PyMOL Python script that loads the backbone (N, CA, C, O; Angstrom):
from pymol import cmd

cmd.read_pdbstr("""\
ATOM      1  N   MET A   1      77.065  35.888 -40.817  1.00  0.00           N
ATOM      2  CA  MET A   1      77.153  35.666 -38.577  1.00  0.00           C
ATOM      3  C   MET A   1      77.106  36.442 -38.551  1.00  0.00           C
ATOM      4  O   MET A   1      77.040  37.342 -39.388  1.00  0.00           O
ATOM      5  N   LYS A   2      77.141  36.316 -36.627  1.00  0.00           N
ATOM      6  CA  LYS A   2      76.711  37.900 -35.824  1.00  0.00           C
ATOM      7  C   LYS A   2      78.091  37.892 -36.012  1.00  0.00           C
ATOM      8  O   LYS A   2      78.707  37.075 -36.695  1.00  0.00           O
ATOM      9  N   GLU A   3      78.655  39.024 -35.254  1.00  0.00           N
ATOM     10  CA  GLU A   3      80.156  39.250 -35.262  1.00  0.00           C
ATOM     11  C   GLU A   3      79.718  39.657 -33.409  1.00  0.00           C
ATOM     12  O   GLU A   3      78.723  40.136 -32.865  1.00  0.00           O
ATOM     13  N   MET A   4      81.250  39.087 -32.853  1.00  0.00           N
ATOM     14  CA  MET A   4      81.458  38.767 -31.538  1.00  0.00           C
ATOM     15  C   MET A   4      82.484  39.165 -30.725  1.00  0.00           C
ATOM     16  O   MET A   4      83.610  38.804 -31.069  1.00  0.00           O
ATOM     17  N   GLN A   5      82.372  39.825 -29.725  1.00  0.00           N
ATOM     18  CA  GLN A   5      83.583  40.482 -28.796  1.00  0.00           C
ATOM     19  C   GLN A   5      83.570  39.761 -27.570  1.00  0.00           C
ATOM     20  O   GLN A   5      82.610  39.171 -27.075  1.00  0.00           O
ATOM     21  N   TRP A   6      84.855  39.877 -27.078  1.00  0.00           N
ATOM     22  CA  TRP A   6      84.891  39.126 -25.709  1.00  0.00           C
ATOM     23  C   TRP A   6      86.138  39.870 -25.184  1.00  0.00           C
ATOM     24  O   TRP A   6      87.030  40.257 -25.939  1.00  0.00           O
ATOM     25  N   ASN A   7      86.149  40.081 -23.597  1.00  0.00           N
ATOM     26  CA  ASN A   7      87.120  41.492 -23.645  1.00  0.00           C
ATOM     27  C   ASN A   7      87.875  40.087 -22.049  1.00  0.00           C
ATOM     28  O   ASN A   7      87.246  39.145 -21.567  1.00  0.00           O
ATOM     29  N   GLU A   8      88.976  40.437 -21.778  1.00  0.00           N
ATOM     30  CA  GLU A   8      89.895  39.580 -20.962  1.00  0.00           C
ATOM     31  C   GLU A   8      91.105  40.159 -19.935  1.00  0.00           C
ATOM     32  O   GLU A   8      92.185  39.584 -19.804  1.00  0.00           O
ATOM     33  N   GLY A   9      90.754  41.321 -19.277  1.00  0.00           N
ATOM     34  CA  GLY A   9      91.911  42.170 -18.874  1.00  0.00           C
ATOM     35  C   GLY A   9      92.010  43.177 -19.758  1.00  0.00           C
ATOM     36  O   GLY A   9      91.028  43.901 -19.921  1.00  0.00           O
ATOM     37  N   ASP A  10      93.253  43.416 -20.516  1.00  0.00           N
ATOM     38  CA  ASP A  10      93.977  44.630 -21.530  1.00  0.00           C
ATOM     39  C   ASP A  10      93.329  44.218 -22.703  1.00  0.00           C
ATOM     40  O   ASP A  10      93.115  45.114 -23.520  1.00  0.00           O
ATOM     41  N   PHE A  11      92.857  42.753 -23.074  1.00  0.00           N
ATOM     42  CA  PHE A  11      92.960  42.536 -24.271  1.00  0.00           C
ATOM     43  C   PHE A  11      91.337  42.167 -24.585  1.00  0.00           C
ATOM     44  O   PHE A  11      90.533  41.662 -23.802  1.00  0.00           O
ATOM     45  N   ASN A  12      91.010  42.798 -26.712  1.00  0.00           N
ATOM     46  CA  ASN A  12      89.437  42.660 -26.627  1.00  0.00           C
ATOM     47  C   ASN A  12      90.172  41.729 -27.677  1.00  0.00           C
ATOM     48  O   ASN A  12      91.197  41.999 -28.303  1.00  0.00           O
ATOM     49  N   ILE A  13      89.407  40.558 -27.728  1.00  0.00           N
ATOM     50  CA  ILE A  13      89.079  39.672 -29.233  1.00  0.00           C
ATOM     51  C   ILE A  13      87.820  40.207 -30.032  1.00  0.00           C
ATOM     52  O   ILE A  13      86.771  40.602 -29.526  1.00  0.00           O
ATOM     53  N   ILE A  14      88.124  40.143 -31.356  1.00  0.00           N
ATOM     54  CA  ILE A  14      86.615  40.766 -32.037  1.00  0.00           C
ATOM     55  C   ILE A  14      86.485  39.541 -33.126  1.00  0.00           C
ATOM     56  O   ILE A  14      87.292  38.627 -33.292  1.00  0.00           O
ATOM     57  N   THR A  15      85.245  39.771 -33.826  1.00  0.00           N
ATOM     58  CA  THR A  15      85.295  39.068 -35.040  1.00  0.00           C
ATOM     59  C   THR A  15      84.982  39.923 -36.629  1.00  0.00           C
ATOM     60  O   THR A  15      84.777  39.534 -37.778  1.00  0.00           O
ATOM     61  N   ASN A  16      85.063  41.035 -36.074  1.00  0.00           N
ATOM     62  CA  ASN A  16      84.520  42.168 -37.290  1.00  0.00           C
ATOM     63  C   ASN A  16      85.833  42.791 -37.925  1.00  0.00           C
ATOM     64  O   ASN A  16      86.615  43.629 -37.477  1.00  0.00           O
ATOM     65  N   ILE A  17      85.804  42.013 -39.260  1.00  0.00           N
ATOM     66  CA  ILE A  17      86.728  42.031 -40.496  1.00  0.00           C
ATOM     67  C   ILE A  17      87.107  43.607 -40.146  1.00  0.00           C
ATOM     68  O   ILE A  17      88.223  43.971 -39.777  1.00  0.00           O
ATOM     69  N   ASP A  18      85.774  44.605 -40.363  1.00  0.00           N
ATOM     70  CA  ASP A  18      86.075  45.875 -40.623  1.00  0.00           C
ATOM     71  C   ASP A  18      87.473  46.431 -39.748  1.00  0.00           C
ATOM     72  O   ASP A  18      88.243  47.266 -40.222  1.00  0.00           O
ATOM     73  N   GLU A  19      87.653  45.763 -38.299  1.00  0.00           N
ATOM     74  CA  GLU A  19      88.169  46.384 -37.562  1.00  0.00           C
ATOM     75  C   GLU A  19      89.854  46.258 -37.583  1.00  0.00           C
ATOM     76  O   GLU A  19      90.791  46.844 -37.042  1.00  0.00           O
ATOM     77  N   MET A  20      89.666  45.076 -38.591  1.00  0.00           N
ATOM     78  CA  MET A  20      91.091  44.370 -38.636  1.00  0.00           C
ATOM     79  C   MET A  20      92.239  45.263 -38.985  1.00  0.00           C
ATOM     80  O   MET A  20      92.028  46.289 -39.632  1.00  0.00           O
ATOM     81  N   ASP A  21      93.699  44.863 -38.509  1.00  0.00           N
ATOM     82  CA  ASP A  21      94.469  45.740 -39.417  1.00  0.00           C
ATOM     83  C   ASP A  21      95.399  45.279 -40.146  1.00  0.00           C
ATOM     84  O   ASP A  21      96.382  44.667 -39.729  1.00  0.00           O
ATOM     85  N   ILE A  22      95.101  45.591 -41.495  1.00  0.00           N
ATOM     86  CA  ILE A  22      95.226  45.075 -42.592  1.00  0.00           C
ATOM     87  C   ILE A  22      96.560  44.739 -42.840  1.00  0.00           C
ATOM     88  O   ILE A  22      96.985  43.734 -43.410  1.00  0.00           O
ATOM     89  N   SER A  23      97.599  46.312 -42.034  1.00  0.00           N
ATOM     90  CA  SER A  23      99.090  46.630 -42.516  1.00  0.00           C
ATOM     91  C   SER A  23      99.467  45.279 -41.272  1.00  0.00           C
ATOM     92  O   SER A  23     100.389  44.486 -41.460  1.00  0.00           O
ATOM     93  N   THR A  24      98.697  45.244 -40.218  1.00  0.00           N
ATOM     94  CA  THR A  24      99.788  44.552 -39.204  1.00  0.00           C
ATOM     95  C   THR A  24      99.624  43.077 -39.619  1.00  0.00           C
ATOM     96  O   THR A  24     100.542  42.256 -39.613  1.00  0.00           O
ATOM     97  N   ILE A  25      98.412  42.847 -39.962  1.00  0.00           N
ATOM     98  CA  ILE A  25      98.678  41.349 -40.516  1.00  0.00           C
ATOM     99  C   ILE A  25      99.355  41.017 -41.776  1.00  0.00           C
ATOM    100  O   ILE A  25     100.033  39.994 -41.867  1.00  0.00           O
ATOM    101  N   HIS A  26      99.234  41.662 -42.542  1.00  0.00           N
ATOM    102  CA  HIS A  26      99.904  41.188 -44.240  1.00  0.00           C
ATOM    103  C   HIS A  26     101.149  41.173 -43.703  1.00  0.00           C
ATOM    104  O   HIS A  26     101.861  40.173 -43.795  1.00  0.00           O
ATOM    105  N   GLN A  27     101.680  42.685 -42.865  1.00  0.00           N
ATOM    106  CA  GLN A  27     103.468  42.422 -42.084  1.00  0.00           C
ATOM    107  C   GLN A  27     103.886  41.001 -41.656  1.00  0.00           C
ATOM    108  O   GLN A  27     104.848  40.401 -42.135  1.00  0.00           O
ATOM    109  N   PHE A  28     103.053  40.525 -40.693  1.00  0.00           N
ATOM    110  CA  PHE A  28     103.328  39.595 -40.139  1.00  0.00           C
ATOM    111  C   PHE A  28     103.425  38.448 -41.328  1.00  0.00           C
ATOM    112  O   PHE A  28     104.582  38.046 -41.450  1.00  0.00           O
ATOM    113  N   LEU A  29     102.648  37.935 -42.076  1.00  0.00           N
ATOM    114  CA  LEU A  29     102.296  36.570 -42.824  1.00  0.00           C
ATOM    115  C   LEU A  29     103.225  36.900 -43.663  1.00  0.00           C
ATOM    116  O   LEU A  29     104.011  35.955 -43.582  1.00  0.00           O
ATOM    117  N   SER A  30     103.694  37.734 -44.518  1.00  0.00           N
ATOM    118  CA  SER A  30     104.390  38.390 -45.758  1.00  0.00           C
ATOM    119  C   SER A  30     105.976  37.971 -45.288  1.00  0.00           C
ATOM    120  O   SER A  30     106.789  37.468 -46.064  1.00  0.00           O
ATOM    121  N   THR A  31     106.277  38.317 -43.695  1.00  0.00           N
ATOM    122  CA  THR A  31     107.589  38.408 -43.779  1.00  0.00           C
ATOM    123  C   THR A  31     108.103  37.185 -42.274  1.00  0.00           C
ATOM    124  O   THR A  31     109.245  36.742 -42.151  1.00  0.00           O
ATOM    125  N   ASN A  32     107.004  36.889 -41.365  1.00  0.00           N
ATOM    126  CA  ASN A  32     107.681  36.166 -39.991  1.00  0.00           C
ATOM    127  C   ASN A  32     106.780  34.701 -40.476  1.00  0.00           C
ATOM    128  O   ASN A  32     107.059  33.545 -40.156  1.00  0.00           O
ATOM    129  N   ALA A  33     106.000  35.021 -41.064  1.00  0.00           N
ATOM    130  CA  ALA A  33     105.454  33.404 -40.857  1.00  0.00           C
ATOM    131  C   ALA A  33     105.648  32.752 -42.145  1.00  0.00           C
ATOM    132  O   ALA A  33     105.301  33.089 -43.277  1.00  0.00           O
ATOM    133  N   TYR A  34     106.678  31.110 -41.433  1.00  0.00           N
ATOM    134  CA  TYR A  34     106.980  30.076 -42.524  1.00  0.00           C
ATOM    135  C   TYR A  34     106.696  29.962 -44.254  1.00  0.00           C
ATOM    136  O   TYR A  34     107.256  29.899 -45.349  1.00  0.00           O
ATOM    137  N   TRP A  35     104.722  30.005 -43.220  1.00  0.00           N
ATOM    138  CA  TRP A  35     103.808  29.429 -44.273  1.00  0.00           C
ATOM    139  C   TRP A  35     103.484  30.517 -45.556  1.00  0.00           C
ATOM    140  O   TRP A  35     102.900  30.189 -46.590  1.00  0.00           O
ATOM    141  N   SER A  36     103.851  31.494 -45.336  1.00  0.00           N
ATOM    142  CA  SER A  36     103.173  33.063 -46.107  1.00  0.00           C
ATOM    143  C   SER A  36     104.209  33.730 -46.945  1.00  0.00           C
ATOM    144  O   SER A  36     103.983  34.697 -47.672  1.00  0.00           O
ATOM    145  N   GLN A  37     105.453  33.099 -46.780  1.00  0.00           N
ATOM    146  CA  GLN A  37     106.595  34.300 -46.862  1.00  0.00           C
ATOM    147  C   GLN A  37     106.381  35.059 -48.459  1.00  0.00           C
ATOM    148  O   GLN A  37     106.368  34.449 -49.528  1.00  0.00           O
ATOM    149  N   ASN A  38     106.238  36.394 -48.287  1.00  0.00           N
ATOM    150  CA  ASN A  38     105.635  37.340 -49.535  1.00  0.00           C
ATOM    151  C   ASN A  38     104.565  37.036 -50.052  1.00  0.00           C
ATOM    152  O   ASN A  38     104.306  37.153 -51.250  1.00  0.00           O
ATOM    153  N   VAL A  39     103.600  36.476 -48.921  1.00  0.00           N
ATOM    154  CA  VAL A  39     102.331  36.789 -49.781  1.00  0.00           C
ATOM    155  C   VAL A  39     101.941  38.274 -49.812  1.00  0.00           C
ATOM    156  O   VAL A  39     102.280  39.163 -49.032  1.00  0.00           O
ATOM    157  N   SER A  40     101.088  38.341 -50.979  1.00  0.00           N
ATOM    158  CA  SER A  40     100.051  39.898 -51.261  1.00  0.00           C
ATOM    159  C   SER A  40      99.217  40.498 -50.722  1.00  0.00           C
ATOM    160  O   SER A  40      98.087  40.031 -50.585  1.00  0.00           O
ATOM    161  N   ARG A  41      99.541  41.602 -50.312  1.00  0.00           N
ATOM    162  CA  ARG A  41      98.553  41.751 -49.605  1.00  0.00           C
ATOM    163  C   ARG A  41      97.380  41.777 -50.282  1.00  0.00           C
ATOM    164  O   ARG A  41      96.473  41.846 -49.452  1.00  0.00           O
ATOM    165  N   SER A  42      97.062  41.761 -51.117  1.00  0.00           N
ATOM    166  CA  SER A  42      95.180  41.748 -52.229  1.00  0.00           C
ATOM    167  C   SER A  42      95.046  39.591 -51.662  1.00  0.00           C
ATOM    168  O   SER A  42      93.989  38.962 -51.697  1.00  0.00           O
ATOM    169  N   THR A  43      95.838  39.247 -51.412  1.00  0.00           N
ATOM    170  CA  THR A  43      95.966  38.128 -51.272  1.00  0.00           C
ATOM    171  C   THR A  43      95.617  37.574 -49.499  1.00  0.00           C
ATOM    172  O   THR A  43      95.177  36.469 -49.183  1.00  0.00           O
ATOM    173  N   VAL A  44      95.972  38.722 -48.555  1.00  0.00           N
ATOM    174  CA  VAL A  44      95.628  38.779 -47.117  1.00  0.00           C
ATOM    175  C   VAL A  44      94.015  38.702 -47.099  1.00  0.00           C
ATOM    176  O   VAL A  44      93.174  37.947 -46.610  1.00  0.00           O
ATOM    177  N   GLU A  45      94.022  39.968 -47.947  1.00  0.00           N
ATOM    178  CA  GLU A  45      92.748  40.557 -48.279  1.00  0.00           C
ATOM    179  C   GLU A  45      91.255  39.787 -48.730  1.00  0.00           C
ATOM    180  O   GLU A  45      90.045  39.934 -48.555  1.00  0.00           O
ATOM    181  N   LYS A  46      91.977  39.095 -49.258  1.00  0.00           N
ATOM    182  CA  LYS A  46      90.358  38.190 -49.898  1.00  0.00           C
ATOM    183  C   LYS A  46      90.636  37.381 -49.003  1.00  0.00           C
ATOM    184  O   LYS A  46      89.563  37.129 -48.456  1.00  0.00           O
ATOM    185  N   SER A  47      91.686  36.640 -48.368  1.00  0.00           N
ATOM    186  CA  SER A  47      91.672  35.379 -47.631  1.00  0.00           C
ATOM    187  C   SER A  47      90.451  35.595 -46.408  1.00  0.00           C
ATOM    188  O   SER A  47      89.522  34.799 -46.268  1.00  0.00           O
ATOM    189  N   ILE A  48      90.712  37.252 -45.269  1.00  0.00           N
ATOM    190  CA  ILE A  48      89.881  37.871 -44.773  1.00  0.00           C
ATOM    191  C   ILE A  48      88.538  37.957 -44.866  1.00  0.00           C
ATOM    192  O   ILE A  48      87.799  37.573 -43.960  1.00  0.00           O
ATOM    193  N   GLN A  49      88.077  38.520 -46.083  1.00  0.00           N
ATOM    194  CA  GLN A  49      86.891  38.576 -46.869  1.00  0.00           C
ATOM    195  C   GLN A  49      86.211  37.465 -46.463  1.00  0.00           C
ATOM    196  O   GLN A  49      85.223  37.568 -45.736  1.00  0.00           O
ATOM    197  N   ASN A  50      86.680  36.271 -46.901  1.00  0.00           N
ATOM    198  CA  ASN A  50      86.453  34.737 -46.884  1.00  0.00           C
ATOM    199  C   ASN A  50      86.028  33.711 -45.625  1.00  0.00           C
ATOM    200  O   ASN A  50      85.282  32.732 -45.658  1.00  0.00           O
ATOM    201  N   SER A  51      86.767  34.284 -44.517  1.00  0.00           N
ATOM    202  CA  SER A  51      87.072  33.346 -43.816  1.00  0.00           C
ATOM    203  C   SER A  51      85.979  34.163 -41.911  1.00  0.00           C
ATOM    204  O   SER A  51      85.481  35.246 -41.601  1.00  0.00           O
ATOM    205  N   LEU A  52      86.101  33.189 -41.430  1.00  0.00           N
ATOM    206  CA  LEU A  52      85.857  33.666 -39.795  1.00  0.00           C
ATOM    207  C   LEU A  52      87.376  33.786 -39.231  1.00  0.00           C
ATOM    208  O   LEU A  52      88.151  32.882 -38.919  1.00  0.00           O
ATOM    209  N   CYS A  53      87.574  35.394 -39.198  1.00  0.00           N
ATOM    210  CA  CYS A  53      88.698  36.001 -38.377  1.00  0.00           C
ATOM    211  C   CYS A  53      88.187  36.438 -36.906  1.00  0.00           C
ATOM    212  O   CYS A  53      87.168  36.884 -36.379  1.00  0.00           O
ATOM    213  N   PHE A  54      89.652  36.000 -36.517  1.00  0.00           N
ATOM    214  CA  PHE A  54      89.477  36.615 -34.905  1.00  0.00           C
ATOM    215  C   PHE A  54      90.432  37.737 -34.685  1.00  0.00           C
ATOM    216  O   PHE A  54      91.526  37.381 -35.125  1.00  0.00           O
ATOM    217  N   GLY A  55      90.477  38.777 -34.258  1.00  0.00           N
ATOM    218  CA  GLY A  55      91.710  39.888 -34.283  1.00  0.00           C
ATOM    219  C   GLY A  55      91.910  39.825 -32.290  1.00  0.00           C
ATOM    220  O   GLY A  55      91.005  39.540 -31.505  1.00  0.00           O
ATOM    221  N   VAL A  56      93.070  40.116 -31.998  1.00  0.00           N
ATOM    222  CA  VAL A  56      93.248  40.407 -30.517  1.00  0.00           C
ATOM    223  C   VAL A  56      93.393  41.353 -30.419  1.00  0.00           C
ATOM    224  O   VAL A  56      93.879  41.435 -31.547  1.00  0.00           O
ATOM    225  N   PHE A  57      93.454  42.585 -29.982  1.00  0.00           N
ATOM    226  CA  PHE A  57      93.720  43.869 -29.507  1.00  0.00           C
ATOM    227  C   PHE A  57      94.204  44.293 -28.206  1.00  0.00           C
ATOM    228  O   PHE A  57      93.675  43.635 -27.310  1.00  0.00           O
ATOM    229  N   GLU A  58      95.123  45.268 -27.747  1.00  0.00           N
ATOM    230  CA  GLU A  58      95.581  45.638 -26.747  1.00  0.00           C
ATOM    231  C   GLU A  58      95.432  47.110 -27.105  1.00  0.00           C
ATOM    232  O   GLU A  58      95.945  47.755 -28.019  1.00  0.00           O
ATOM    233  N   GLY A  59      94.416  47.541 -25.939  1.00  0.00           N
ATOM    234  CA  GLY A  59      94.263  49.073 -26.650  1.00  0.00           C
ATOM    235  C   GLY A  59      93.645  48.969 -28.081  1.00  0.00           C
ATOM    236  O   GLY A  59      92.782  48.193 -28.491  1.00  0.00           O
ATOM    237  N   SER A  60      94.339  49.987 -28.744  1.00  0.00           N
ATOM    238  CA  SER A  60      94.349  50.008 -30.250  1.00  0.00           C
ATOM    239  C   SER A  60      94.961  49.058 -31.151  1.00  0.00           C
ATOM    240  O   SER A  60      94.235  48.775 -32.104  1.00  0.00           O
ATOM    241  N   SER A  61      95.854  48.602 -31.133  1.00  0.00           N
ATOM    242  CA  SER A  61      96.709  48.056 -31.222  1.00  0.00           C
ATOM    243  C   SER A  61      96.122  46.180 -31.455  1.00  0.00           C
ATOM    244  O   SER A  61      95.692  45.342 -30.663  1.00  0.00           O
ATOM    245  N   GLN A  62      96.408  46.172 -33.000  1.00  0.00           N
ATOM    246  CA  GLN A  62      96.095  44.712 -33.283  1.00  0.00           C
ATOM    247  C   GLN A  62      97.717  43.919 -32.564  1.00  0.00           C
ATOM    248  O   GLN A  62      98.821  44.454 -32.673  1.00  0.00           O
ATOM    249  N   VAL A  63      97.462  42.588 -31.868  1.00  0.00           N
ATOM    250  CA  VAL A  63      98.609  41.621 -31.065  1.00  0.00           C
ATOM    251  C   VAL A  63      98.691  40.404 -31.375  1.00  0.00           C
ATOM    252  O   VAL A  63      99.712  39.737 -31.207  1.00  0.00           O
ATOM    253  N   GLY A  64      97.301  39.845 -32.011  1.00  0.00           N
ATOM    254  CA  GLY A  64      97.330  38.280 -32.455  1.00  0.00           C
ATOM    255  C   GLY A  64      96.066  38.569 -33.657  1.00  0.00           C
ATOM    256  O   GLY A  64      95.479  39.589 -34.018  1.00  0.00           O
ATOM    257  N   PHE A  65      95.991  37.192 -34.037  1.00  0.00           N
ATOM    258  CA  PHE A  65      95.322  37.388 -35.452  1.00  0.00           C
ATOM    259  C   PHE A  65      94.779  35.448 -35.486  1.00  0.00           C
ATOM    260  O   PHE A  65      95.563  34.503 -35.400  1.00  0.00           O
ATOM    261  N   ALA A  66      93.637  35.383 -35.597  1.00  0.00           N
ATOM    262  CA  ALA A  66      93.476  33.536 -36.085  1.00  0.00           C
ATOM    263  C   ALA A  66      92.699  33.612 -36.767  1.00  0.00           C
ATOM    264  O   ALA A  66      91.849  34.423 -36.400  1.00  0.00           O
ATOM    265  N   ARG A  67      92.398  32.895 -38.176  1.00  0.00           N
ATOM    266  CA  ARG A  67      91.348  32.853 -39.168  1.00  0.00           C
ATOM    267  C   ARG A  67      90.928  31.109 -39.239  1.00  0.00           C
ATOM    268  O   ARG A  67      91.614  30.119 -38.987  1.00  0.00           O
ATOM    269  N   LEU A  68      89.599  31.240 -39.663  1.00  0.00           N
ATOM    270  CA  LEU A  68      89.033  29.963 -39.637  1.00  0.00           C
ATOM    271  C   LEU A  68      88.328  29.783 -41.038  1.00  0.00           C
ATOM    272  O   LEU A  68      87.379  30.470 -41.415  1.00  0.00           O
ATOM    273  N   VAL A  69      88.821  28.938 -41.635  1.00  0.00           N
ATOM    274  CA  VAL A  69      87.891  28.185 -43.387  1.00  0.00           C
ATOM    275  C   VAL A  69      87.218  26.951 -42.823  1.00  0.00           C
ATOM    276  O   VAL A  69      87.618  25.800 -42.645  1.00  0.00           O
ATOM    277  N   ALA A  70      85.903  27.652 -42.568  1.00  0.00           N
ATOM    278  CA  ALA A  70      85.112  26.495 -42.698  1.00  0.00           C
ATOM    279  C   ALA A  70      83.768  26.746 -43.354  1.00  0.00           C
ATOM    280  O   ALA A  70      83.290  27.838 -43.662  1.00  0.00           O
ATOM    281  N   ASP A  71      83.100  25.207 -43.555  1.00  0.00           N
ATOM    282  CA  ASP A  71      82.174  24.957 -44.070  1.00  0.00           C
ATOM    283  C   ASP A  71      80.414  25.347 -43.444  1.00  0.00           C
ATOM    284  O   ASP A  71      79.360  24.977 -43.961  1.00  0.00           O
ATOM    285  N   LYS A  72      80.597  26.190 -42.205  1.00  0.00           N
ATOM    286  CA  LYS A  72      79.673  27.051 -41.226  1.00  0.00           C
ATOM    287  C   LYS A  72      78.661  25.639 -40.766  1.00  0.00           C
ATOM    288  O   LYS A  72      77.506  25.771 -40.360  1.00  0.00           O
ATOM    289  N   ALA A  73      79.296  24.424 -40.912  1.00  0.00           N
ATOM    290  CA  ALA A  73      78.431  22.618 -40.872  1.00  0.00           C
ATOM    291  C   ALA A  73      79.181  22.561 -39.711  1.00  0.00           C
ATOM    292  O   ALA A  73      79.018  23.040 -38.588  1.00  0.00           O
ATOM    293  N   THR A  74      80.411  21.570 -40.441  1.00  0.00           N
ATOM    294  CA  THR A  74      81.116  20.591 -39.547  1.00  0.00           C
ATOM    295  C   THR A  74      82.334  20.628 -40.050  1.00  0.00           C
ATOM    296  O   THR A  74      82.820  19.624 -40.571  1.00  0.00           O
ATOM    297  N   PHE A  75      82.776  21.400 -39.992  1.00  0.00           N
ATOM    298  CA  PHE A  75      84.240  21.306 -40.534  1.00  0.00           C
ATOM    299  C   PHE A  75      84.742  23.024 -40.525  1.00  0.00           C
ATOM    300  O   PHE A  75      84.104  23.946 -41.034  1.00  0.00           O
ATOM    301  N   ALA A  76      86.261  23.145 -39.684  1.00  0.00           N
ATOM    302  CA  ALA A  76      86.731  24.473 -40.144  1.00  0.00           C
ATOM    303  C   ALA A  76      88.317  24.319 -39.726  1.00  0.00           C
ATOM    304  O   ALA A  76      88.640  23.448 -38.919  1.00  0.00           O
ATOM    305  N   TYR A  77      89.223  25.138 -40.268  1.00  0.00           N
ATOM    306  CA  TYR A  77      90.185  24.816 -40.275  1.00  0.00           C
ATOM    307  C   TYR A  77      91.170  25.925 -40.162  1.00  0.00           C
ATOM    308  O   TYR A  77      91.265  26.868 -40.947  1.00  0.00           O
ATOM    309  N   LEU A  78      91.909  25.708 -39.079  1.00  0.00           N
ATOM    310  CA  LEU A  78      92.507  26.887 -38.438  1.00  0.00           C
ATOM    311  C   LEU A  78      93.948  27.399 -39.279  1.00  0.00           C
ATOM    312  O   LEU A  78      94.702  26.558 -39.766  1.00  0.00           O
ATOM    313  N   ALA A  79      94.183  28.668 -39.366  1.00  0.00           N
ATOM    314  CA  ALA A  79      95.077  29.013 -40.156  1.00  0.00           C
ATOM    315  C   ALA A  79      95.452  30.772 -39.832  1.00  0.00           C
ATOM    316  O   ALA A  79      94.691  31.663 -39.455  1.00  0.00           O
ATOM    317  N   ASP A  80      96.775  30.810 -40.118  1.00  0.00           N
ATOM    318  CA  ASP A  80      97.399  32.495 -39.470  1.00  0.00           C
ATOM    319  C   ASP A  80      97.127  32.554 -38.396  1.00  0.00           C
ATOM    320  O   ASP A  80      96.167  33.167 -37.930  1.00  0.00           O
ATOM    321  N   VAL A  81      98.062  31.820 -37.718  1.00  0.00           N
ATOM    322  CA  VAL A  81      97.545  32.309 -36.059  1.00  0.00           C
ATOM    323  C   VAL A  81      98.768  33.085 -35.791  1.00  0.00           C
ATOM    324  O   VAL A  81      99.764  32.738 -36.426  1.00  0.00           O
ATOM    325  N   PHE A  82      98.869  33.952 -35.070  1.00  0.00           N
ATOM    326  CA  PHE A  82      99.956  34.829 -34.308  1.00  0.00           C
ATOM    327  C   PHE A  82      99.651  35.639 -33.747  1.00  0.00           C
ATOM    328  O   PHE A  82      98.559  36.173 -33.945  1.00  0.00           O
ATOM    329  N   ASN A  83     100.705  36.145 -32.599  1.00  0.00           N
ATOM    330  CA  ASN A  83     100.424  36.323 -31.071  1.00  0.00           C
ATOM    331  C   ASN A  83     101.852  37.249 -31.423  1.00  0.00           C
ATOM    332  O   ASN A  83     102.905  36.806 -31.882  1.00  0.00           O
ATOM    333  N   LEU A  84     101.606  38.350 -31.138  1.00  0.00           N
ATOM    334  CA  LEU A  84     102.663  39.816 -31.144  1.00  0.00           C
ATOM    335  C   LEU A  84     103.281  39.938 -29.863  1.00  0.00           C
ATOM    336  O   LEU A  84     104.262  40.661 -29.694  1.00  0.00           O
ATOM    337  N   ARG A  85     102.768  39.282 -28.973  1.00  0.00           N
ATOM    338  CA  ARG A  85     103.057  39.364 -27.645  1.00  0.00           C
ATOM    339  C   ARG A  85     103.384  38.835 -26.928  1.00  0.00           C
ATOM    340  O   ARG A  85     103.206  39.210 -25.769  1.00  0.00           O
ATOM    341  N   ILE A  86     104.360  37.110 -27.356  1.00  0.00           N
ATOM    342  CA  ILE A  86     104.814  36.054 -26.891  1.00  0.00           C
ATOM    343  C   ILE A  86     106.096  36.852 -26.203  1.00  0.00           C
ATOM    344  O   ILE A  86     106.351  38.029 -26.458  1.00  0.00           O
ATOM    345  N   GLU A  87     106.673  36.228 -25.514  1.00  0.00           N
ATOM    346  CA  GLU A  87     108.284  36.789 -24.508  1.00  0.00           C
ATOM    347  C   GLU A  87     108.978  37.190 -26.232  1.00  0.00           C
ATOM    348  O   GLU A  87     108.717  36.837 -27.382  1.00  0.00           O
ATOM    349  N   GLY A  88     109.823  37.978 -25.666  1.00  0.00           N
ATOM    350  CA  GLY A  88     111.169  38.521 -27.076  1.00  0.00           C
ATOM    351  C   GLY A  88     110.380  39.067 -27.800  1.00  0.00           C
ATOM    352  O   GLY A  88     110.940  39.822 -28.595  1.00  0.00           O
ATOM    353  N   ARG A  89     109.014  39.017 -27.912  1.00  0.00           N
ATOM    354  CA  ARG A  89     108.474  39.716 -29.241  1.00  0.00           C
ATOM    355  C   ARG A  89     108.223  41.126 -29.226  1.00  0.00           C
ATOM    356  O   ARG A  89     108.208  41.952 -30.139  1.00  0.00           O
ATOM    357  N   ASP A  90     107.977  41.252 -27.651  1.00  0.00           N
ATOM    358  CA  ASP A  90     107.211  42.842 -27.584  1.00  0.00           C
ATOM    359  C   ASP A  90     107.943  44.167 -28.318  1.00  0.00           C
ATOM    360  O   ASP A  90     107.406  45.274 -28.270  1.00  0.00           O
TER     361      ASP A  90
END
""", "prot")
cmd.dss("prot")
cmd.show_as("cartoon", "prot")
cmd.util.cbc("prot")
cmd.orient("prot")
């Protein structure tokens, strides 16, 4: 799939998984997300490799993430969505 990028003010949204901050994603999912407490880093890496991912960046810092599990024809399941810039989380 073609890699995409969007810009909105100070934020950039990208689909290139090579630019995702795996440490930030794993940290949030393994410690803050109720649905994936204690998930291993290798599981997070594999899930990213096999999904359509969107990373939100403010400068060089990843501040958001979303992952789509899809058949690339008619179905997509939205998973692992988080935003680190929600009020009170800065």
